[in-house]
N, C-alpha and C positions, 0 to 999 in steps of 0.2 A: 464702673466706680469712677468719682472722682478723691480722689484726700487734697482739703487745703485747708490749711490755717486759718481758725478762727480769731475774723477782726476785734468781738472781746472777748480777750481768751480771757478763764479761770487761770490760766500759768502757762509758765513758754511753754511753744509749741500743744498750747491745745487745736487739736486737731481734728476738718472732723469725715464722713466715711458719706462721700452721696453717692446710691442709688442714679444711675441714671433712666429709671425711671424716678416717676415721686408718685407716694404709697401712703397717705393718710393713718396710717399708727401702721404697727409691725403683724397685727390680724387681719389687714389689707394685703401686704405685702408675697410675694413669691417665690416662697421656700426655696426657689432652685438661687434665689437671689440676700435667700437672709443666711443661711449656709454657708456663703460667704464674708459677710461677711462679722462674723467671730476670729477667724483666721486672719484675714486682711488685720484687725481691728489687735492683736495679739505681736501679729509681725511690726507693725506700726507702733508699739506698744514695746518691742524689741530693742527696738531705734531711738525709742525717747530714754531708755537708760543708759544707754549705748554709749549712743553722741549729742543727748544732754545733760548726762549723770544725772538724772533720776531714780530715786531711789523704786519710782515703782507706777503703776497709773490706772487710770480710774476706767470706763467704759459706761457712756451714757445713753438710755435709746427711750429721747422724749416722745412720746405717744399724743394724739390733738388731731390738730388741725394744721399745718404747716408744723410736721414736728418729724417724717420719713426719716429721721437722717439720723446720725448712728460719733457721740461725740467719746472724743479719747484725749484722755485729760492729766499732761506729763501727773507728778506727788516727787514733790519736794522733802527730804526733813527742816526740820519745825519752817514750811514753806505753806499757806494759807487752809484752811479748814475748809475740804470738797462737799464733805455729807455729812452733816447733824443732825439728828431728829434726837428729843428725847423717848427713850421708850416708854410705850407702854404696858400697864397690866396684864395682862389676860386670864379667866378659870378654866377649868382645862372642861365645865363642861360645856364652858364661850368656844374654845377652840374643836367640842370633838362635832361644837352645832354648826360653826365656820367652815370645817373639813366637810361637812357631808352636806354641805350643799353648792363648792367648791365639787362636790365630785360627782354630786348630782347636776348640775350643767355641764359638763365634760365629756360625760356619757349620755347627753342629747341631742 
């Protein structure tokens, strides 16, 4: 792996974890490689908290073309909002149907 600072950081210390091999997305990545990423992200996030005074950190993995890397983004009290969405609503029937579809897809 290579760990570098992002040239367009979301916050001070925003880092990228780049595997030696490029993968289009997490679905195509070697499981031996992906199994090492989360512990490395935790180590980097811990250093951000200790060294930069971050109150926490986000770990973000984007999928699709040119997205086979992981972001570790420090969070600061009073800092920018990193992730925001307006929660939708789903009826229990819709949740059950969706869960069944995913369960079947996982079994294939």
